[in-house]
C-alpha positions as CSV (number, residue, x, y, z in Angstrom):
1,M,0.0,0.0,0.0
2,R,2.8,2.4,0.9
3,I,4.6,1.7,-2.5
4,A,1.3,2.4,-4.4
5,M,0.9,5.7,-2.5
6,M,4.5,6.7,-3.3
7,I,4.0,5.9,-7.0
8,I,0.8,8.0,-7.1
9,I,2.5,10.9,-5.4
10,G,5.4,10.6,-7.8
11,L,3.2,10.7,-10.8
12,F,1.3,13.7,-9.5
13,L,4.5,15.6,-8.9
14,L,5.8,14.6,-12.3
15,G,2.6,16.1,-13.9
16,C,3.5,19.4,-12.2
17,S,7.0,19.6,-13.6
18,Q,7.9,22.4,-16.0
19,T,7.4,21.8,-19.7
20,P,10.2,22.7,-22.1
21,N,10.0,26.1,-23.7
22,S,9.2,25.6,-27.4
23,N,9.0,29.4,-28.0
24,A,12.8,29.9,-28.1
25,G,13.7,32.8,-30.3
26,T,10.2,34.3,-30.4
27,K,8.3,36.8,-28.4
28,T,4.6,37.7,-28.1
29,V,3.5,41.2,-29.2
30,V,0.1,42.9,-29.7
31,D,-1.1,42.4,-33.3
32,Q,-1.6,46.1,-34.2
33,T,-2.5,45.3,-37.8
34,Y,-5.5,43.2,-36.8
35,I,-6.6,45.7,-34.1
36,A,-6.5,48.5,-36.7
37,S,-8.6,46.5,-39.2
38,V,-11.2,45.6,-36.6
39,E,-11.5,49.1,-35.3
40,Q,-11.8,50.5,-38.8
41,A,-14.6,48.1,-39.6
42,A,-16.3,48.9,-36.3
43,Q,-16.1,52.6,-37.0
44,K,-17.8,52.1,-40.4
45,S,-20.5,50.2,-38.7
46,A,-20.9,52.6,-35.8
47,V,-19.9,50.0,-33.2
48,D,-17.7,50.5,-30.2
49,V,-14.9,48.0,-29.6
50,I,-13.4,47.4,-26.2
51,W,-10.3,45.2,-26.1
52,V,-10.3,43.2,-22.9
53,N,-7.5,40.8,-24.2
54,P,-6.0,42.4,-27.3
55,P,-5.0,39.9,-30.0
56,T,-1.3,38.8,-30.0
57,K,1.1,37.2,-32.4
58,K,4.5,35.6,-32.1
59,V,7.4,37.2,-33.9
60,K,11.1,36.3,-34.1
61,E,13.3,38.1,-31.7
62,N,16.0,40.4,-33.1
63,N,19.3,39.7,-31.4
């Protein structure tokens, strides 16, 4: 019983481990082009847009 409990705890802790970073060499920025196009369309339709979570995109880092 004790061994089974240790295995369960070990698997639980393994699930909480950090995942590898697959975003090496990229960064996340706000997608200004998309925001501008949505706001332009909204202005033509007389609609107000409120960005709660602005759209983002991944771009390569300049080193």
